mmCIF file as gemmi writes it, N, C-alpha and C atoms, coordinates in Angstrom:
data_model
loop_
_atom_site.group_PDB
_atom_site.id
_atom_site.type_symbol
_atom_site.label_atom_id
_atom_site.label_alt_id
_atom_site.label_comp_id
_atom_site.label_asym_id
_atom_site.label_entity_id
_atom_site.label_seq_id
_atom_site.pdbx_PDB_ins_code
_atom_site.Cartn_x
_atom_site.Cartn_y
_atom_site.Cartn_z
_atom_site.occupancy
_atom_site.B_iso_or_equiv
_atom_site.pdbx_formal_charge
_atom_site.auth_seq_id
_atom_site.auth_asym_id
_atom_site.pdbx_PDB_model_num
ATOM 1 N N . ILE Axp A 1 ? 43.834 39.979 -33.947 1 0 ? 1 A 1
ATOM 2 C CA . ILE Axp A 1 ? 45.014 39.807 -34.401 1 0 ? 1 A 1
ATOM 3 C C . ILE Axp A 1 ? 44.596 39.82 -35.959 1 0 ? 1 A 1
ATOM 4 N N . ILE Axp A 2 ? 45.418 40.719 -36.923 1 0 ? 2 A 1
ATOM 5 C CA . ILE Axp A 2 ? 45.079 40.672 -38.396 1 0 ? 2 A 1
ATOM 6 C C . ILE Axp A 2 ? 46.557 39.886 -38.57 1 0 ? 2 A 1
ATOM 7 N N . ILE Axp A 3 ? 46.246 38.896 -39.466 1 0 ? 3 A 1
ATOM 8 C CA . ILE Axp A 3 ? 47.488 37.92 -40.252 1 0 ? 3 A 1
ATOM 9 C C . ILE Axp A 3 ? 47.296 38.261 -41.441 1 0 ? 3 A 1
ATOM 10 N N . ASP Axp A 4 ? 48.435 38.853 -42.287 1 0 ? 4 A 1
ATOM 11 C CA . ASP Axp A 4 ? 48.483 38.829 -43.319 1 0 ? 4 A 1
ATOM 12 C C . ASP Axp A 4 ? 49.696 38.357 -44.099 1 0 ? 4 A 1
ATOM 13 N N . ALA Axp A 5 ? 49.044 37.203 -44.811 1 0 ? 5 A 1
ATOM 14 C CA . ALA Axp A 5 ? 49.985 36.478 -45.715 1 0 ? 5 A 1
ATOM 15 C C . ALA Axp A 5 ? 50.36 37.092 -47.045 1 0 ? 5 A 1
ATOM 16 N N . GLY Axp A 6 ? 51.577 37.458 -46.671 1 0 ? 6 A 1
ATOM 17 C CA . GLY Axp A 6 ? 52.194 38.325 -47.75 1 0 ? 6 A 1
ATOM 18 C C . GLY Axp A 6 ? 52.066 37.586 -49.459 1 0 ? 6 A 1
ATOM 19 N N . HIS Axp A 7 ? 52.144 38.946 -50.111 1 0 ? 7 A 1
ATOM 20 C CA . HIS Axp A 7 ? 52.072 38.624 -51.642 1 0 ? 7 A 1
ATOM 21 C C . HIS Axp A 7 ? 50.53 38.08 -51.852 1 0 ? 7 A 1
ATOM 22 N N . GLY Axp A 8 ? 50.552 37.033 -52.729 1 0 ? 8 A 1
ATOM 23 C CA . GLY Axp A 8 ? 49.605 36.473 -53.741 1 0 ? 8 A 1
ATOM 24 C C . GLY Axp A 8 ? 48.952 36.979 -54.804 1 0 ? 8 A 1
ATOM 25 N N . GLY Axp A 9 ? 48.288 35.916 -55.495 1 0 ? 9 A 1
ATOM 26 C CA . GLY Axp A 9 ? 47.83 36.357 -56.768 1 0 ? 9 A 1
ATOM 27 C C . GLY Axp A 9 ? 48.882 36.367 -57.915 1 0 ? 9 A 1
ATOM 28 N N . LYS Axp A 10 ? 48.912 37.691 -58.563 1 0 ? 10 A 1
ATOM 29 C CA . LYS Axp A 10 ? 49.861 38.356 -59.426 1 0 ? 10 A 1
ATOM 30 C C . LYS Axp A 10 ? 51.11 38.458 -59.014 1 0 ? 10 A 1
ATOM 31 N N . ASP Axp A 11 ? 51.362 38.546 -57.488 1 0 ? 11 A 1
ATOM 32 C CA . ASP Axp A 11 ? 52.793 39.074 -57.1 1 0 ? 11 A 1
ATOM 33 C C . ASP Axp A 11 ? 53.06 37.712 -56.328 1 0 ? 11 A 1
ATOM 34 N N . VAL Axp A 12 ? 53.861 37.063 -56.854 1 0 ? 12 A 1
ATOM 35 C CA . VAL Axp A 12 ? 54.241 35.482 -56.411 1 0 ? 12 A 1
ATOM 36 C C . VAL Axp A 12 ? 55.252 35.618 -55.403 1 0 ? 12 A 1
ATOM 37 N N . GLY Axp A 13 ? 56.126 36.718 -55.207 1 0 ? 13 A 1
ATOM 38 C CA . GLY Axp A 13 ? 56.902 36.791 -54.119 1 0 ? 13 A 1
ATOM 39 C C . GLY Axp A 13 ? 58.226 36.068 -54.551 1 0 ? 13 A 1
ATOM 40 N N . ALA Axp A 14 ? 59.327 35.527 -53.747 1 0 ? 14 A 1
ATOM 41 C CA . ALA Axp A 14 ? 60.429 35.023 -54.283 1 0 ? 14 A 1
ATOM 42 C C . ALA Axp A 14 ? 59.911 33.664 -54.759 1 0 ? 14 A 1
ATOM 43 N N . ARG Axp A 15 ? 60.683 33.45 -55.719 1 0 ? 15 A 1
ATOM 44 C CA . ARG Axp A 15 ? 60.758 31.925 -56.619 1 0 ? 15 A 1
ATOM 45 C C . ARG Axp A 15 ? 61.776 30.836 -55.919 1 0 ? 15 A 1
ATOM 46 N N . GLY Axp A 16 ? 61.214 29.898 -55.775 1 0 ? 16 A 1
ATOM 47 C CA . GLY Axp A 16 ? 61.908 28.687 -55.326 1 0 ? 16 A 1
ATOM 48 C C . GLY Axp A 16 ? 62.153 27.616 -56.493 1 0 ? 16 A 1
ATOM 49 N N . ASP Axp A 17 ? 62.731 26.718 -56.292 1 0 ? 17 A 1
ATOM 50 C CA . ASP Axp A 17 ? 62.917 25.45 -57.545 1 0 ? 17 A 1
ATOM 51 C C . ASP Axp A 17 ? 61.536 25.184 -57.807 1 0 ? 17 A 1
ATOM 52 N N . TYR Axp A 18 ? 60.887 24.483 -56.661 1 0 ? 18 A 1
ATOM 53 C CA . TYR Axp A 18 ? 59.64 23.968 -57.058 1 0 ? 18 A 1
ATOM 54 C C . TYR Axp A 18 ? 58.306 24.666 -56.094 1 0 ? 18 A 1
ATOM 55 N N . SER Axp A 19 ? 58.671 26.134 -55.449 1 0 ? 19 A 1
ATOM 56 C CA . SER Axp A 19 ? 57.381 26.813 -54.636 1 0 ? 19 A 1
ATOM 57 C C . SER Axp A 19 ? 57.502 28.274 -54.842 1 0 ? 19 A 1
ATOM 58 N N . TYR Axp A 20 ? 56.456 28.967 -54.598 1 0 ? 20 A 1
ATOM 59 C CA . TYR Axp A 20 ? 56.048 30.545 -54.638 1 0 ? 20 A 1
ATOM 60 C C . TYR Axp A 20 ? 56.536 30.949 -53.363 1 0 ? 20 A 1
ATOM 61 N N . GLU Axp A 21 ? 56.632 32.263 -52.937 1 0 ? 21 A 1
ATOM 62 C CA . GLU Axp A 21 ? 56.788 32.583 -51.385 1 0 ? 21 A 1
ATOM 63 C C . GLU Axp A 21 ? 55.15 32.813 -51.457 1 0 ? 21 A 1
ATOM 64 N N . LYS Axp A 22 ? 54.642 33.204 -52.149 1 0 ? 22 A 1
ATOM 65 C CA . LYS Axp A 22 ? 52.938 33.398 -51.909 1 0 ? 22 A 1
ATOM 66 C C . LYS Axp A 22 ? 52.454 32.237 -51.255 1 0 ? 22 A 1
ATOM 67 N N . ASP Axp A 23 ? 52.841 31.204 -51.727 1 0 ? 23 A 1
ATOM 68 C CA . ASP Axp A 23 ? 51.687 30.173 -51.039 1 0 ? 23 A 1
ATOM 69 C C . ASP Axp A 23 ? 52.268 29.603 -49.895 1 0 ? 23 A 1
ATOM 70 N N . ILE Axp A 24 ? 53.77 29.41 -49.543 1 0 ? 24 A 1
ATOM 71 C CA . ILE Axp A 24 ? 54.193 29.187 -48.304 1 0 ? 24 A 1
ATOM 72 C C . ILE Axp A 24 ? 53.403 30.676 -47.046 1 0 ? 24 A 1
ATOM 73 N N . CYS Axp A 25 ? 54.086 31.316 -47.659 1 0 ? 25 A 1
ATOM 74 C CA . CYS Axp A 25 ? 53.118 32.421 -46.671 1 0 ? 25 A 1
ATOM 75 C C . CYS Axp A 25 ? 51.754 32.324 -46.304 1 0 ? 25 A 1
ATOM 76 N N . LEU Axp A 26 ? 50.486 31.92 -47.242 1 0 ? 26 A 1
ATOM 77 C CA . LEU Axp A 26 ? 49.413 31.785 -47.032 1 0 ? 26 A 1
ATOM 78 C C . LEU Axp A 26 ? 49.404 30.232 -46.043 1 0 ? 26 A 1
ATOM 79 N N . ALA Axp A 27 ? 50.05 29.252 -46.642 1 0 ? 27 A 1
ATOM 80 C CA . ALA Axp A 27 ? 50.266 27.916 -45.634 1 0 ? 27 A 1
ATOM 81 C C . ALA Axp A 27 ? 50.432 28.352 -44.053 1 0 ? 27 A 1
ATOM 82 N N . VAL Axp A 28 ? 51.786 29.265 -43.831 1 0 ? 28 A 1
ATOM 83 C CA . VAL Axp A 28 ? 52.012 29.544 -42.586 1 0 ? 28 A 1
ATOM 84 C C . VAL Axp A 28 ? 50.838 30.582 -42.182 1 0 ? 28 A 1
ATOM 85 N N . ALA Axp A 29 ? 50.21 31.479 -42.618 1 0 ? 29 A 1
ATOM 86 C CA . ALA Axp A 29 ? 49.445 32.316 -41.941 1 0 ? 29 A 1
ATOM 87 C C . ALA Axp A 29 ? 48.131 31.32 -41.84 1 0 ? 29 A 1
ATOM 88 N N . THR Axp A 30 ? 47.672 30.39 -42.732 1 0 ? 30 A 1
ATOM 89 C CA . THR Axp A 30 ? 46.685 29.468 -42.016 1 0 ? 30 A 1
ATOM 90 C C . THR Axp A 30 ? 46.875 28.677 -40.941 1 0 ? 30 A 1
ATOM 91 N N . ARG Axp A 31 ? 48.169 28.332 -41.016 1 0 ? 31 A 1
ATOM 92 C CA . ARG Axp A 31 ? 48.717 27.393 -39.72 1 0 ? 31 A 1
ATOM 93 C C . ARG Axp A 31 ? 48.719 27.868 -38.468 1 0 ? 31 A 1
ATOM 94 N N . LEU Axp A 32 ? 49.303 29.611 -38.551 1 0 ? 32 A 1
ATOM 95 C CA . LEU Axp A 32 ? 49.306 30.199 -37.609 1 0 ? 32 A 1
ATOM 96 C C . LEU Axp A 32 ? 48.373 30.494 -36.724 1 0 ? 32 A 1
ATOM 97 N N . GLY Axp A 33 ? 46.866 31.059 -37.807 1 0 ? 33 A 1
ATOM 98 C CA . GLY Axp A 33 ? 45.423 31.148 -37.084 1 0 ? 33 A 1
ATOM 99 C C . GLY Axp A 33 ? 45.11 29.994 -36.571 1 0 ? 33 A 1
ATOM 100 N N . GLU Axp A 34 ? 44.977 28.932 -37.147 1 0 ? 34 A 1
ATOM 101 C CA . GLU Axp A 34 ? 44.715 27.645 -36.521 1 0 ? 34 A 1
ATOM 102 C C . GLU Axp A 34 ? 45.134 27.592 -35.102 1 0 ? 34 A 1
ATOM 103 N N . GLU Axp A 35 ? 46.693 27.964 -34.853 1 0 ? 35 A 1
ATOM 104 C CA . GLU Axp A 35 ? 46.965 27.554 -33.638 1 0 ? 35 A 1
ATOM 105 C C . GLU Axp A 35 ? 46.569 28.433 -32.57 1 0 ? 35 A 1
ATOM 106 N N . ILE Axp A 36 ? 46.614 29.52 -32.897 1 0 ? 36 A 1
ATOM 107 C CA . ILE Axp A 36 ? 45.901 30.833 -32.183 1 0 ? 36 A 1
ATOM 108 C C . ILE Axp A 36 ? 44.374 30.654 -31.976 1 0 ? 36 A 1
ATOM 109 N N . ALA Axp A 37 ? 43.757 30.099 -32.751 1 0 ? 37 A 1
ATOM 110 C CA . ALA Axp A 37 ? 42.673 29.851 -32.445 1 0 ? 37 A 1
ATOM 111 C C . ALA Axp A 37 ? 41.786 28.647 -31.329 1 0 ? 37 A 1
ATOM 112 N N . ARG Axp A 38 ? 43.177 27.719 -31.76 1 0 ? 38 A 1
ATOM 113 C CA . ARG Axp A 38 ? 43.068 26.572 -30.801 1 0 ? 38 A 1
ATOM 114 C C . ARG Axp A 38 ? 43.273 26.814 -29.462 1 0 ? 38 A 1
ATOM 115 N N . THR Axp A 39 ? 44.414 27.395 -29.22 1 0 ? 39 A 1
ATOM 116 C CA . THR Axp A 39 ? 45.134 28.192 -27.65 1 0 ? 39 A 1
ATOM 117 C C . THR Axp A 39 ? 44.361 29.074 -27.569 1 0 ? 39 A 1
ATOM 118 N N . ALA Axp A 40 ? 43.911 29.975 -27.808 1 0 ? 40 A 1
ATOM 119 C CA . ALA Axp A 40 ? 43.493 31.291 -27.523 1 0 ? 40 A 1
ATOM 120 C C . ALA Axp A 40 ? 41.818 31.527 -28.141 1 0 ? 40 A 1
ATOM 121 N N . PRO Axp A 41 ? 41.198 30.633 -28.195 1 0 ? 41 A 1
ATOM 122 C CA . PRO Axp A 41 ? 39.73 30.729 -28.825 1 0 ? 41 A 1
ATOM 123 C C . PRO Axp A 41 ? 38.987 32.325 -28.674 1 0 ? 41 A 1
ATOM 124 N N . GLU Axp A 42 ? 39.405 32.876 -27.677 1 0 ? 42 A 1
ATOM 125 C CA . GLU Axp A 42 ? 38.931 34.521 -27.302 1 0 ? 42 A 1
ATOM 126 C C . GLU Axp A 42 ? 39.468 35.083 -28.311 1 0 ? 42 A 1
ATOM 127 N N . ILE Axp A 43 ? 40.506 35.283 -28.93 1 0 ? 43 A 1
ATOM 128 C CA . ILE Axp A 43 ? 41.347 36.244 -29.433 1 0 ? 43 A 1
ATOM 129 C C . ILE Axp A 43 ? 40.39 36.145 -31.133 1 0 ? 43 A 1
ATOM 130 N N . LYS Axp A 44 ? 39.952 37.527 -31.606 1 0 ? 44 A 1
ATOM 131 C CA . LYS Axp A 44 ? 39.624 37.222 -32.775 1 0 ? 44 A 1
ATOM 132 C C . LYS Axp A 44 ? 40.517 37.692 -33.817 1 0 ? 44 A 1
ATOM 133 N N . LEU Axp A 45 ? 40.301 36.8 -35.087 1 0 ? 45 A 1
ATOM 134 C CA . LEU Axp A 45 ? 41.367 36.666 -36.044 1 0 ? 45 A 1
ATOM 135 C C . LEU Axp A 45 ? 41.039 37.129 -37.295 1 0 ? 45 A 1
ATOM 136 N N . LEU Axp A 46 ? 41.83 38.046 -38.29 1 0 ? 46 A 1
ATOM 137 C CA . LEU Axp A 46 ? 40.917 38.503 -39.407 1 0 ? 46 A 1
ATOM 138 C C . LEU Axp A 46 ? 42.18 38.295 -40.209 1 0 ? 46 A 1
ATOM 139 N N . PHE Axp A 47 ? 42.052 37.47 -41.424 1 0 ? 47 A 1
ATOM 140 C CA . PHE Axp A 47 ? 43.272 37.561 -42.393 1 0 ? 47 A 1
ATOM 141 C C . PHE Axp A 47 ? 42.768 38.357 -43.699 1 0 ? 47 A 1
ATOM 142 N N . THR Axp A 48 ? 43.783 38.745 -43.915 1 0 ? 48 A 1
ATOM 143 C CA . THR Axp A 48 ? 43.816 39.914 -45.217 1 0 ? 48 A 1
ATOM 144 C C . THR Axp A 48 ? 43.672 38.979 -46.345 1 0 ? 48 A 1
ATOM 145 N N . ARG Axp A 49 ? 44.038 37.635 -46.438 1 0 ? 49 A 1
ATOM 146 C CA . ARG Axp A 49 ? 43.599 36.81 -47.602 1 0 ? 49 A 1
ATOM 147 C C . ARG Axp A 49 ? 43.588 35.583 -47.163 1 0 ? 49 A 1
ATOM 148 N N . THR Axp A 50 ? 42.818 34.667 -47.72 1 0 ? 50 A 1
ATOM 149 C CA . THR Axp A 50 ? 42.463 33.372 -47.341 1 0 ? 50 A 1
ATOM 150 C C . THR Axp A 50 ? 42.854 32.318 -48.431 1 0 ? 50 A 1
ATOM 151 N N . ASP Axp A 51 ? 43.083 32.828 -49.474 1 0 ? 51 A 1
ATOM 152 C CA . ASP Axp A 51 ? 43.029 32.046 -50.913 1 0 ? 51 A 1
ATOM 153 C C . ASP Axp A 51 ? 44.338 33.173 -51.965 1 0 ? 51 A 1
ATOM 154 N N . ASP Axp A 52 ? 44.425 32.561 -52.847 1 0 ? 52 A 1
ATOM 155 C CA . ASP Axp A 52 ? 45.569 33.315 -53.743 1 0 ? 52 A 1
ATOM 156 C C . ASP Axp A 52 ? 45.169 34.416 -54.633 1 0 ? 52 A 1
ATOM 157 N N . ALA Axp A 53 ? 44.524 35.144 -53.677 1 0 ? 53 A 1
ATOM 158 C CA . ALA Axp A 53 ? 43.755 36.749 -53.877 1 0 ? 53 A 1
ATOM 159 C C . ALA Axp A 53 ? 45.224 37.664 -53.613 1 0 ? 53 A 1
ATOM 160 N N . TYR Axp A 54 ? 45.07 38.551 -54.362 1 0 ? 54 A 1
ATOM 161 C CA . TYR Axp A 54 ? 46.141 39.838 -54.057 1 0 ? 54 A 1
ATOM 162 C C . TYR Axp A 54 ? 45.266 41.153 -53.517 1 0 ? 54 A 1
ATOM 163 N N . PRO Axp A 55 ? 45.065 41.448 -52.107 1 0 ? 55 A 1
ATOM 164 C CA . PRO Axp A 55 ? 44.58 42.513 -52.009 1 0 ? 55 A 1
ATOM 165 C C . PRO Axp A 55 ? 45.859 43.627 -51.965 1 0 ? 55 A 1
ATOM 166 N N . GLU Axp A 56 ? 45.571 44.617 -52.539 1 0 ? 56 A 1
ATOM 167 C CA . GLU Axp A 56 ? 46.506 45.698 -52.605 1 0 ? 56 A 1
ATOM 168 C C . GLU Axp A 56 ? 46.924 46.261 -51.49 1 0 ? 56 A 1
ATOM 169 N N . LEU Axp A 57 ? 48.168 46.496 -51.257 1 0 ? 57 A 1
ATOM 170 C CA . LEU Axp A 57 ? 48.851 47.056 -50.105 1 0 ? 57 A 1
ATOM 171 C C . LEU Axp A 57 ? 48.125 47.908 -49.189 1 0 ? 57 A 1
ATOM 172 N N . HIS Axp A 58 ? 47.153 48.902 -49.934 1 0 ? 58 A 1
ATOM 173 C CA . HIS Axp A 58 ? 46.598 49.804 -49.025 1 0 ? 58 A 1
ATOM 174 C C . HIS Axp A 58 ? 44.868 49.193 -48.387 1 0 ? 58 A 1
ATOM 175 N N . ALA Axp A 59 ? 44.711 48.095 -49.244 1 0 ? 59 A 1
ATOM 176 C CA . ALA Axp A 59 ? 43.484 47.545 -48.889 1 0 ? 59 A 1
ATOM 177 C C . ALA Axp A 59 ? 43.876 46.863 -47.769 1 0 ? 59 A 1
ATOM 178 N N . ARG Axp A 60 ? 44.764 46.147 -47.711 1 0 ? 60 A 1
ATOM 179 C CA . ARG Axp A 60 ? 45.239 45.002 -46.332 1 0 ? 60 A 1
ATOM 180 C C . ARG Axp A 60 ? 45.262 46.011 -45.183 1 0 ? 60 A 1
ATOM 181 N N . ALA Axp A 61 ? 46.012 47.517 -45.522 1 0 ? 61 A 1
ATOM 182 C CA . ALA Axp A 61 ? 46.121 48.277 -44.416 1 0 ? 61 A 1
ATOM 183 C C . ALA Axp A 61 ? 44.854 48.883 -43.915 1 0 ? 61 A 1
ATOM 184 N N . LYS Axp A 62 ? 43.638 49.125 -44.703 1 0 ? 62 A 1
ATOM 185 C CA . LYS Axp A 62 ? 42.906 49.66 -44.441 1 0 ? 62 A 1
ATOM 186 C C . LYS Axp A 62 ? 41.777 48.582 -43.594 1 0 ? 62 A 1
ATOM 187 N N . MET Axp A 63 ? 41.938 47.344 -43.898 1 0 ? 63 A 1
ATOM 188 C CA . MET Axp A 63 ? 41.314 46.457 -43.545 1 0 ? 63 A 1
ATOM 189 C C . MET Axp A 63 ? 41.64 46.119 -42.144 1 0 ? 63 A 1
ATOM 190 N N . ALA Axp A 64 ? 42.792 46.279 -41.62 1 0 ? 64 A 1
ATOM 191 C CA . ALA Axp A 64 ? 43.166 46.227 -40.402 1 0 ? 64 A 1
ATOM 192 C C . ALA Axp A 64 ? 42.84 47.239 -39.349 1 0 ? 64 A 1
ATOM 193 N N . ASN Axp A 65 ? 42.986 48.715 -40.317 1 0 ? 65 A 1
ATOM 194 C CA . ASN Axp A 65 ? 42.605 50.004 -39.533 1 0 ? 65 A 1
ATOM 195 C C . ASN Axp A 65 ? 41.006 49.667 -39.136 1 0 ? 65 A 1
ATOM 196 N N . GLN Axp A 66 ? 40.138 49.421 -40.083 1 0 ? 66 A 1
ATOM 197 C CA . GLN Axp A 66 ? 38.792 49.203 -39.714 1 0 ? 66 A 1
ATOM 198 C C . GLN Axp A 66 ? 38.577 48.18 -38.803 1 0 ? 66 A 1
ATOM 199 N N . ALA Axp A 67 ? 39.42 47.391 -38.88 1 0 ? 67 A 1
ATOM 200 C CA . ALA Axp A 67 ? 38.947 46.06 -37.652 1 0 ? 67 A 1
ATOM 201 C C . ALA Axp A 67 ? 39.573 46.936 -36.22 1 0 ? 67 A 1
ATOM 202 N N . LYS Axp A 68 ? 40.271 47.606 -36.149 1 0 ? 68 A 1
ATOM 203 C CA . LYS Axp A 68 ? 40.814 48.162 -35.023 1 0 ? 68 A 1
ATOM 204 C C . LYS Axp A 68 ? 41.687 46.966 -34.352 1 0 ? 68 A 1
ATOM 205 N N . GLY Axp A 69 ? 42.324 46.416 -35.15 1 0 ? 69 A 1
ATOM 206 C CA . GLY Axp A 69 ? 43.667 45.189 -34.713 1 0 ? 69 A 1
ATOM 207 C C . GLY Axp A 69 ? 44.132 45.798 -33.419 1 0 ? 69 A 1
ATOM 208 N N . ASP Axp A 70 ? 44.803 45.052 -32.838 1 0 ? 70 A 1
ATOM 209 C CA . ASP Axp A 70 ? 45.678 45.292 -31.833 1 0 ? 70 A 1
ATOM 210 C C . ASP Axp A 70 ? 47.059 44.886 -32.584 1 0 ? 70 A 1
ATOM 211 N N . LEU Axp A 71 ? 47.102 44.021 -32.902 1 0 ? 71 A 1
ATOM 212 C CA . LEU Axp A 71 ? 48.481 43.262 -33.655 1 0 ? 71 A 1
ATOM 213 C C . LEU Axp A 71 ? 48.227 43.08 -35.265 1 0 ? 71 A 1
ATOM 214 N N . PHE Axp A 72 ? 49.157 43.699 -36.043 1 0 ? 72 A 1
ATOM 215 C CA . PHE Axp A 72 ? 48.978 43.071 -37.411 1 0 ? 72 A 1
ATOM 216 C C . PHE Axp A 72 ? 50.388 42.319 -37.685 1 0 ? 72 A 1
ATOM 217 N N . ILE Axp A 73 ? 50.324 41.071 -38.064 1 0 ? 73 A 1
ATOM 218 C CA . ILE Axp A 73 ? 51.355 40.514 -38.213 1 0 ? 73 A 1
ATOM 219 C C . ILE Axp A 73 ? 51.376 39.922 -39.811 1 0 ? 73 A 1
ATOM 220 N N . SER Axp A 74 ? 52.465 40.438 -40.387 1 0 ? 74 A 1
ATOM 221 C CA . SER Axp A 74 ? 52.85 40.295 -41.979 1 0 ? 74 A 1
ATOM 222 C C . SER Axp A 74 ? 54.003 39.204 -42.41 1 0 ? 74 A 1
ATOM 223 N N . ILE Axp A 75 ? 53.48 38.169 -42.831 1 0 ? 75 A 1
ATOM 224 C CA . ILE Axp A 75 ? 54.424 36.939 -42.8 1 0 ? 75 A 1
ATOM 225 C C . ILE Axp A 75 ? 54.94 37.016 -44.483 1 0 ? 75 A 1
ATOM 226 N N . HIS Axp A 76 ? 56.439 37.148 -44.237 1 0 ? 76 A 1
ATOM 227 C CA . HIS Axp A 76 ? 57.296 36.651 -45.679 1 0 ? 76 A 1
ATOM 228 C C . HIS Axp A 76 ? 57.972 35.772 -45.039 1 0 ? 76 A 1
ATOM 229 N N . VAL Axp A 77 ? 58.611 35.255 -46.63 1 0 ? 77 A 1
ATOM 230 C CA . VAL Axp A 77 ? 59.433 34.147 -46.043 1 0 ? 77 A 1
ATOM 231 C C . VAL Axp A 77 ? 60.398 33.898 -47.287 1 0 ? 77 A 1
ATOM 232 N N . ASN Axp A 78 ? 61.046 35.214 -47.964 1 0 ? 78 A 1
ATOM 233 C CA . ASN Axp A 78 ? 62.12 34.972 -49.109 1 0 ? 78 A 1
ATOM 234 C C . ASN Axp A 78 ? 63.287 34.66 -47.927 1 0 ? 78 A 1
């Protein structure tokens, strides 16, 4: 499973009064990965980002294709 925390780095996504979409996406992606690892440890997980970086969209797709993932989850929360 490839988990893509949308946006990141220079791409903040939607702006709230006190938060950015990129930060919420990363938090949700991290939490989802933790839950999958806890309940299904046999599943291999790959994250497109684990910090406030911005992998270009083509790089995210390339990463997923190279890993031969069966499921790509892209998280956005606007």
